[in-house]
PDB file of N, CA, C and O in Angstrom, chain B, residues numbered from 101:
ATOM      1  N   MET B 101     100.477 -16.801 184.780  1.00  0.00           N
ATOM      2  CA  MET B 101     101.123 -17.114 185.764  1.00  0.00           C
ATOM      3  C   MET B 101     101.720 -18.401 184.941  1.00  0.00           C
ATOM      4  O   MET B 101     102.895 -18.702 185.148  1.00  0.00           O
ATOM      5  N   ARG B 102     100.872 -19.237 183.929  1.00  0.00           N
ATOM      6  CA  ARG B 102     100.533 -19.848 183.415  1.00  0.00           C
ATOM      7  C   ARG B 102     101.796 -19.863 182.388  1.00  0.00           C
ATOM      8  O   ARG B 102     102.634 -20.679 182.003  1.00  0.00           O
ATOM      9  N   ARG B 103     101.410 -18.306 182.131  1.00  0.00           N
ATOM     10  CA  ARG B 103     103.051 -18.315 180.753  1.00  0.00           C
ATOM     11  C   ARG B 103     104.429 -17.451 181.016  1.00  0.00           C
ATOM     12  O   ARG B 103     105.259 -16.881 180.307  1.00  0.00           O
ATOM     13  N   LEU B 104     104.124 -17.763 183.052  1.00  0.00           N
ATOM     14  CA  LEU B 104     105.611 -17.059 184.420  1.00  0.00           C
ATOM     15  C   LEU B 104     105.775 -18.984 184.124  1.00  0.00           C
ATOM     16  O   LEU B 104     106.972 -19.215 183.958  1.00  0.00           O
ATOM     17  N   ILE B 105     105.027 -20.152 184.037  1.00  0.00           N
ATOM     18  CA  ILE B 105     105.388 -21.647 184.060  1.00  0.00           C
ATOM     19  C   ILE B 105     106.218 -21.718 182.780  1.00  0.00           C
ATOM     20  O   ILE B 105     107.346 -22.135 183.045  1.00  0.00           O
ATOM     21  N   LYS B 106     106.048 -21.456 181.496  1.00  0.00           N
ATOM     22  CA  LYS B 106     105.599 -21.715 179.956  1.00  0.00           C
ATOM     23  C   LYS B 106     107.202 -21.363 180.076  1.00  0.00           C
ATOM     24  O   LYS B 106     107.976 -22.196 179.604  1.00  0.00           O
ATOM     25  N   ALA B 107     107.847 -19.951 180.797  1.00  0.00           N
ATOM     26  CA  ALA B 107     108.976 -19.529 180.586  1.00  0.00           C
ATOM     27  C   ALA B 107     109.708 -19.641 181.487  1.00  0.00           C
ATOM     28  O   ALA B 107     110.753 -19.117 181.102  1.00  0.00           O
ATOM     29  N   ILE B 108     109.817 -19.938 182.306  1.00  0.00           N
ATOM     30  CA  ILE B 108     110.138 -20.954 183.264  1.00  0.00           C
ATOM     31  C   ILE B 108     110.828 -22.369 182.586  1.00  0.00           C
ATOM     32  O   ILE B 108     112.055 -22.461 182.611  1.00  0.00           O
ATOM     33  N   LEU B 109     110.065 -23.394 182.021  1.00  0.00           N
ATOM     34  CA  LEU B 109     110.261 -24.803 181.933  1.00  0.00           C
ATOM     35  C   LEU B 109     110.527 -23.967 180.429  1.00  0.00           C
ATOM     36  O   LEU B 109     111.658 -23.557 180.690  1.00  0.00           O
ATOM     37  N   PHE B 110     110.250 -23.450 179.060  1.00  0.00           N
ATOM     38  CA  PHE B 110     111.931 -23.434 178.421  1.00  0.00           C
ATOM     39  C   PHE B 110     112.785 -22.680 178.834  1.00  0.00           C
ATOM     40  O   PHE B 110     113.527 -22.174 177.993  1.00  0.00           O
ATOM     41  N   LEU B 111     112.983 -22.332 180.336  1.00  0.00           N
ATOM     42  CA  LEU B 111     115.123 -21.921 180.626  1.00  0.00           C
ATOM     43  C   LEU B 111     115.410 -22.995 180.612  1.00  0.00           C
ATOM     44  O   LEU B 111     116.239 -23.355 179.777  1.00  0.00           O
ATOM     45  N   VAL B 112     114.803 -24.015 181.594  1.00  0.00           N
ATOM     46  CA  VAL B 112     115.018 -25.803 182.760  1.00  0.00           C
ATOM     47  C   VAL B 112     115.555 -26.408 181.220  1.00  0.00           C
ATOM     48  O   VAL B 112     116.766 -26.616 181.142  1.00  0.00           O
ATOM     49  N   VAL B 113     114.754 -26.682 180.060  1.00  0.00           N
ATOM     50  CA  VAL B 113     115.309 -26.707 178.974  1.00  0.00           C
ATOM     51  C   VAL B 113     116.491 -25.886 177.938  1.00  0.00           C
ATOM     52  O   VAL B 113     117.049 -26.612 177.115  1.00  0.00           O
ATOM     53  N   VAL B 114     116.747 -24.917 177.952  1.00  0.00           N
ATOM     54  CA  VAL B 114     117.507 -24.970 177.728  1.00  0.00           C
ATOM     55  C   VAL B 114     118.348 -24.667 177.723  1.00  0.00           C
ATOM     56  O   VAL B 114     118.934 -24.076 176.815  1.00  0.00           O
ATOM     57  N   LEU B 115     118.808 -25.035 178.986  1.00  0.00           N
ATOM     58  CA  LEU B 115     120.277 -25.016 180.329  1.00  0.00           C
ATOM     59  C   LEU B 115     120.587 -26.475 179.950  1.00  0.00           C
ATOM     60  O   LEU B 115     121.727 -26.939 179.900  1.00  0.00           O
ATOM     61  N   VAL B 116     119.195 -27.303 179.627  1.00  0.00           N
ATOM     62  CA  VAL B 116     120.073 -29.165 180.097  1.00  0.00           C
ATOM     63  C   VAL B 116     120.438 -29.144 178.678  1.00  0.00           C
ATOM     64  O   VAL B 116     121.618 -29.414 178.453  1.00  0.00           O
ATOM     65  N   VAL B 117     119.744 -28.903 177.745  1.00  0.00           N
ATOM     66  CA  VAL B 117     119.920 -28.684 176.429  1.00  0.00           C
ATOM     67  C   VAL B 117     121.638 -28.383 176.538  1.00  0.00           C
ATOM     68  O   VAL B 117     122.466 -29.274 176.724  1.00  0.00           O
ATOM     69  N   LEU B 118     121.965 -26.894 176.373  1.00  0.00           N
ATOM     70  CA  LEU B 118     123.580 -26.754 176.907  1.00  0.00           C
ATOM     71  C   LEU B 118     124.230 -27.549 178.262  1.00  0.00           C
ATOM     72  O   LEU B 118     125.156 -27.273 179.024  1.00  0.00           O
ATOM     73  N   ALA B 119     123.643 -28.238 178.205  1.00  0.00           N
ATOM     74  CA  ALA B 119     124.375 -29.199 179.901  1.00  0.00           C
ATOM     75  C   ALA B 119     125.015 -29.516 178.870  1.00  0.00           C
ATOM     76  O   ALA B 119     126.130 -29.367 178.370  1.00  0.00           O
ATOM     77  N   VAL B 120     123.584 -30.214 178.575  1.00  0.00           N
ATOM     78  CA  VAL B 120     124.221 -31.741 177.203  1.00  0.00           C
ATOM     79  C   VAL B 120     125.277 -31.384 176.208  1.00  0.00           C
ATOM     80  O   VAL B 120     126.148 -32.241 176.061  1.00  0.00           O
ATOM     81  N   VAL B 121     125.375 -30.359 175.536  1.00  0.00           N
ATOM     82  CA  VAL B 121     126.081 -30.129 174.552  1.00  0.00           C
ATOM     83  C   VAL B 121     127.651 -30.411 175.482  1.00  0.00           C
ATOM     84  O   VAL B 121     128.506 -31.287 175.350  1.00  0.00           O
ATOM     85  N   GLY B 122     127.571 -29.539 176.191  1.00  0.00           N
ATOM     86  CA  GLY B 122     128.913 -28.977 176.474  1.00  0.00           C
ATOM     87  C   GLY B 122     129.557 -30.841 176.778  1.00  0.00           C
ATOM     88  O   GLY B 122     130.514 -31.510 176.389  1.00  0.00           O
ATOM     89  N   ILE B 123     128.463 -31.032 177.602  1.00  0.00           N
ATOM     90  CA  ILE B 123     129.703 -32.482 178.368  1.00  0.00           C
ATOM     91  C   ILE B 123     130.239 -33.438 176.900  1.00  0.00           C
ATOM     92  O   ILE B 123     131.363 -33.938 176.871  1.00  0.00           O
ATOM     93  N   VAL B 124     129.235 -33.584 175.722  1.00  0.00           N
ATOM     94  CA  VAL B 124     129.650 -34.503 174.337  1.00  0.00           C
ATOM     95  C   VAL B 124     130.557 -33.760 173.851  1.00  0.00           C
ATOM     96  O   VAL B 124     131.336 -34.339 173.094  1.00  0.00           O
ATOM     97  N   GLY B 125     130.808 -32.154 174.108  1.00  0.00           N
ATOM     98  CA  GLY B 125     132.188 -31.642 173.573  1.00  0.00           C
ATOM     99  C   GLY B 125     133.253 -31.736 174.114  1.00  0.00           C
ATOM    100  O   GLY B 125     134.275 -32.015 173.488  1.00  0.00           O
ATOM    101  N   ALA B 126     133.218 -31.504 175.493  1.00  0.00           N
ATOM    102  CA  ALA B 126     133.769 -32.326 176.503  1.00  0.00           C
ATOM    103  C   ALA B 126     134.447 -34.038 176.330  1.00  0.00           C
ATOM    104  O   ALA B 126     135.533 -34.587 176.514  1.00  0.00           O
ATOM    105  N   VAL B 127     133.762 -34.231 176.101  1.00  0.00           N
ATOM    106  CA  VAL B 127     134.492 -36.176 176.006  1.00  0.00           C
ATOM    107  C   VAL B 127     134.555 -35.998 174.703  1.00  0.00           C
ATOM    108  O   VAL B 127     135.260 -36.990 174.520  1.00  0.00           O
ATOM    109  N   LEU B 128     134.418 -35.583 173.667  1.00  0.00           N
ATOM    110  CA  LEU B 128     134.922 -35.514 172.216  1.00  0.00           C
ATOM    111  C   LEU B 128     136.254 -34.895 171.434  1.00  0.00           C
ATOM    112  O   LEU B 128     136.856 -35.346 170.460  1.00  0.00           O
ATOM    113  N   PHE B 129     136.519 -33.561 172.309  1.00  0.00           N
ATOM    114  CA  PHE B 129     137.921 -33.258 171.727  1.00  0.00           C
ATOM    115  C   PHE B 129     139.220 -33.071 173.558  1.00  0.00           C
ATOM    116  O   PHE B 129     140.333 -32.636 173.854  1.00  0.00           O
ATOM    117  N   ALA B 130     137.839 -33.856 174.325  1.00  0.00           N
ATOM    118  CA  ALA B 130     139.607 -33.329 175.713  1.00  0.00           C
ATOM    119  C   ALA B 130     140.723 -34.207 174.537  1.00  0.00           C
ATOM    120  O   ALA B 130     141.848 -33.849 174.186  1.00  0.00           O
ATOM    121  N   ASP B 131     140.086 -35.229 174.186  1.00  0.00           N
ATOM    122  CA  ASP B 131     141.928 -35.253 173.668  1.00  0.00           C
ATOM    123  C   ASP B 131     142.567 -34.439 172.788  1.00  0.00           C
ATOM    124  O   ASP B 131     143.787 -34.452 172.948  1.00  0.00           O
ATOM    125  N   ARG B 132     142.218 -33.812 172.010  1.00  0.00           N
ATOM    126  CA  ARG B 132     143.221 -32.313 170.940  1.00  0.00           C
ATOM    127  C   ARG B 132     143.673 -31.782 172.181  1.00  0.00           C
ATOM    128  O   ARG B 132     144.875 -31.687 172.427  1.00  0.00           O
ATOM    129  N   VAL B 133     142.445 -31.296 173.284  1.00  0.00           N
ATOM    130  CA  VAL B 133     142.769 -30.244 174.049  1.00  0.00           C
ATOM    131  C   VAL B 133     144.014 -30.493 174.198  1.00  0.00           C
ATOM    132  O   VAL B 133     144.813 -29.941 173.441  1.00  0.00           O
ATOM    133  N   VAL B 134     144.423 -31.299 175.113  1.00  0.00           N
ATOM    134  CA  VAL B 134     145.038 -31.906 176.047  1.00  0.00           C
ATOM    135  C   VAL B 134     146.201 -31.786 175.236  1.00  0.00           C
ATOM    136  O   VAL B 134     147.251 -31.226 175.549  1.00  0.00           O
ATOM    137  N   ARG B 135     145.775 -32.676 173.580  1.00  0.00           N
ATOM    138  CA  ARG B 135     147.221 -32.676 173.482  1.00  0.00           C
ATOM    139  C   ARG B 135     148.556 -31.008 173.204  1.00  0.00           C
ATOM    140  O   ARG B 135     149.748 -30.739 173.353  1.00  0.00           O
ATOM    141  N   THR B 136     147.121 -30.287 172.686  1.00  0.00           N
ATOM    142  CA  THR B 136     147.616 -28.728 171.770  1.00  0.00           C
ATOM    143  C   THR B 136     148.104 -28.062 173.366  1.00  0.00           C
ATOM    144  O   THR B 136     149.160 -27.430 173.354  1.00  0.00           O
ATOM    145  N   ALA B 137     147.322 -28.198 174.797  1.00  0.00           N
ATOM    146  CA  ALA B 137     147.098 -27.335 175.679  1.00  0.00           C
ATOM    147  C   ALA B 137     149.693 -28.611 176.435  1.00  0.00           C
ATOM    148  O   ALA B 137     150.779 -28.202 176.024  1.00  0.00           O
ATOM    149  N   VAL B 138     149.615 -29.109 176.825  1.00  0.00           N
ATOM    150  CA  VAL B 138     150.646 -29.566 176.589  1.00  0.00           C
ATOM    151  C   VAL B 138     151.652 -29.212 175.590  1.00  0.00           C
ATOM    152  O   VAL B 138     152.523 -28.540 176.140  1.00  0.00           O
ATOM    153  N   GLU B 139     151.835 -29.347 174.635  1.00  0.00           N
ATOM    154  CA  GLU B 139     152.327 -28.859 173.210  1.00  0.00           C
ATOM    155  C   GLU B 139     153.221 -27.919 172.995  1.00  0.00           C
ATOM    156  O   GLU B 139     154.360 -27.767 172.551  1.00  0.00           O
ATOM    157  N   THR B 140     151.624 -26.860 173.825  1.00  0.00           N
ATOM    158  CA  THR B 140     151.992 -25.483 173.824  1.00  0.00           C
ATOM    159  C   THR B 140     152.808 -25.470 175.099  1.00  0.00           C
ATOM    160  O   THR B 140     153.941 -25.081 174.813  1.00  0.00           O
ATOM    161  N   ALA B 141     152.697 -25.731 176.351  1.00  0.00           N
ATOM    162  CA  ALA B 141     153.653 -25.511 177.264  1.00  0.00           C
ATOM    163  C   ALA B 141     155.288 -26.358 177.750  1.00  0.00           C
ATOM    164  O   ALA B 141     156.179 -26.216 178.587  1.00  0.00           O
ATOM    165  N   GLY B 142     154.953 -27.211 176.674  1.00  0.00           N
ATOM    166  CA  GLY B 142     156.098 -28.151 176.838  1.00  0.00           C
ATOM    167  C   GLY B 142     156.946 -27.757 176.393  1.00  0.00           C
ATOM    168  O   GLY B 142     158.086 -28.007 176.786  1.00  0.00           O
ATOM    169  N   THR B 143     156.517 -26.623 174.926  1.00  0.00           N
ATOM    170  CA  THR B 143     157.301 -26.538 173.410  1.00  0.00           C
ATOM    171  C   THR B 143     157.962 -24.130 174.657  1.00  0.00           C
ATOM    172  O   THR B 143     158.809 -23.286 174.365  1.00  0.00           O
ATOM    173  N   ARG B 144     157.288 -24.183 175.412  1.00  0.00           N
ATOM    174  CA  ARG B 144     157.301 -22.506 176.105  1.00  0.00           C
ATOM    175  C   ARG B 144     158.375 -22.320 176.735  1.00  0.00           C
ATOM    176  O   ARG B 144     159.291 -21.497 176.726  1.00  0.00           O
ATOM    177  N   THR B 145     157.887 -23.929 177.702  1.00  0.00           N
ATOM    178  CA  THR B 145     158.947 -24.225 178.234  1.00  0.00           C
ATOM    179  C   THR B 145     160.531 -24.757 178.693  1.00  0.00           C
ATOM    180  O   THR B 145     161.312 -24.607 179.632  1.00  0.00           O
ATOM    181  N   LEU B 146     160.447 -25.556 177.239  1.00  0.00           N
ATOM    182  CA  LEU B 146     162.170 -26.075 177.067  1.00  0.00           C
ATOM    183  C   LEU B 146     162.402 -24.942 176.095  1.00  0.00           C
ATOM    184  O   LEU B 146     163.223 -24.326 176.774  1.00  0.00           O
ATOM    185  N   ASN B 147     162.271 -24.211 174.978  1.00  0.00           N
ATOM    186  CA  ASN B 147     162.402 -23.737 174.154  1.00  0.00           C
ATOM    187  C   ASN B 147     162.427 -24.459 172.468  1.00  0.00           C
ATOM    188  O   ASN B 147     162.639 -23.924 171.379  1.00  0.00           O
ATOM    189  N   VAL B 148     162.019 -26.298 172.951  1.00  0.00           N
ATOM    190  CA  VAL B 148     161.787 -26.648 171.492  1.00  0.00           C
ATOM    191  C   VAL B 148     160.806 -27.094 171.610  1.00  0.00           C
ATOM    192  O   VAL B 148     160.033 -27.199 172.562  1.00  0.00           O
ATOM    193  N   ARG B 149     160.780 -27.556 170.045  1.00  0.00           N
ATOM    194  CA  ARG B 149     159.183 -27.805 169.852  1.00  0.00           C
ATOM    195  C   ARG B 149     159.201 -29.283 170.203  1.00  0.00           C
ATOM    196  O   ARG B 149     160.127 -30.036 169.901  1.00  0.00           O
ATOM    197  N   VAL B 150     157.854 -29.720 171.017  1.00  0.00           N
ATOM    198  CA  VAL B 150     157.280 -30.754 171.256  1.00  0.00           C
ATOM    199  C   VAL B 150     155.872 -30.931 170.274  1.00  0.00           C
ATOM    200  O   VAL B 150     155.007 -30.243 169.733  1.00  0.00           O
ATOM    201  N   ASP B 151     156.328 -32.503 170.467  1.00  0.00           N
ATOM    202  CA  ASP B 151     154.762 -33.382 169.209  1.00  0.00           C
ATOM    203  C   ASP B 151     154.519 -34.147 170.428  1.00  0.00           C
ATOM    204  O   ASP B 151     155.339 -34.572 171.242  1.00  0.00           O
ATOM    205  N   VAL B 152     153.434 -34.231 170.412  1.00  0.00           N
ATOM    206  CA  VAL B 152     152.342 -35.651 170.767  1.00  0.00           C
ATOM    207  C   VAL B 152     152.480 -36.785 170.098  1.00  0.00           C
ATOM    208  O   VAL B 152     153.622 -36.491 169.748  1.00  0.00           O
ATOM    209  N   GLY B 153     152.408 -37.251 169.881  1.00  0.00           N
ATOM    210  CA  GLY B 153     151.425 -37.597 168.499  1.00  0.00           C
ATOM    211  C   GLY B 153     149.946 -38.848 169.007  1.00  0.00           C
ATOM    212  O   GLY B 153     148.807 -38.762 168.548  1.00  0.00           O
ATOM    213  N   ARG B 154     150.238 -39.506 169.641  1.00  0.00           N
ATOM    214  CA  ARG B 154     148.797 -39.174 170.684  1.00  0.00           C
ATOM    215  C   ARG B 154     148.424 -38.929 172.154  1.00  0.00           C
ATOM    216  O   ARG B 154     149.245 -39.483 172.885  1.00  0.00           O
ATOM    217  N   ALA B 155     147.414 -38.252 172.866  1.00  0.00           N
ATOM    218  CA  ALA B 155     146.760 -38.465 173.777  1.00  0.00           C
ATOM    219  C   ALA B 155     145.703 -38.782 173.916  1.00  0.00           C
ATOM    220  O   ALA B 155     144.802 -38.845 173.079  1.00  0.00           O
ATOM    221  N   ASN B 156     145.687 -39.204 175.848  1.00  0.00           N
ATOM    222  CA  ASN B 156     144.734 -40.652 175.944  1.00  0.00           C
ATOM    223  C   ASN B 156     143.069 -38.779 177.596  1.00  0.00           C
ATOM    224  O   ASN B 156     142.419 -38.775 178.641  1.00  0.00           O
ATOM    225  N   ALA B 157     143.144 -38.606 177.380  1.00  0.00           N
ATOM    226  CA  ALA B 157     142.879 -37.581 178.039  1.00  0.00           C
ATOM    227  C   ALA B 157     140.680 -38.800 178.250  1.00  0.00           C
ATOM    228  O   ALA B 157     139.710 -38.813 177.492  1.00  0.00           O
ATOM    229  N   SER B 158     140.908 -39.433 179.463  1.00  0.00           N
ATOM    230  CA  SER B 158     139.002 -39.540 179.381  1.00  0.00           C
ATOM    231  C   SER B 158     138.814 -39.011 181.147  1.00  0.00           C
ATOM    232  O   SER B 158     139.480 -38.484 182.038  1.00  0.00           O
ATOM    233  N   LEU B 159     137.362 -39.595 180.885  1.00  0.00           N
ATOM    234  CA  LEU B 159     136.417 -38.392 182.067  1.00  0.00           C
ATOM    235  C   LEU B 159     136.426 -39.570 183.014  1.00  0.00           C
ATOM    236  O   LEU B 159     136.889 -39.546 184.154  1.00  0.00           O
ATOM    237  N   LEU B 160     135.760 -40.788 182.307  1.00  0.00           N
ATOM    238  CA  LEU B 160     135.634 -42.287 183.196  1.00  0.00           C
ATOM    239  C   LEU B 160     136.923 -42.715 184.607  1.00  0.00           C
ATOM    240  O   LEU B 160     136.951 -42.950 185.815  1.00  0.00           O
ATOM    241  N   SER B 161     138.049 -42.571 183.137  1.00  0.00           N
ATOM    242  CA  SER B 161     139.015 -43.586 183.934  1.00  0.00           C
ATOM    243  C   SER B 161     140.150 -42.330 185.643  1.00  0.00           C
ATOM    244  O   SER B 161     140.950 -42.890 186.392  1.00  0.00           O
TER     245      SER B 161
END
């Protein structure tokens, strides 16, 4: 029984750590992802090169 509780606790800790790492990564790299997506989609759609100088993607605004 004690072993099962330790395994479940370990799994919960691992999932929380992965969630925190994912959220931090999304916050840090959101601008780059948006810029790349807009440049790629814009270039394919318009058949001209699209360059985005700066993108600001924020989860809080």
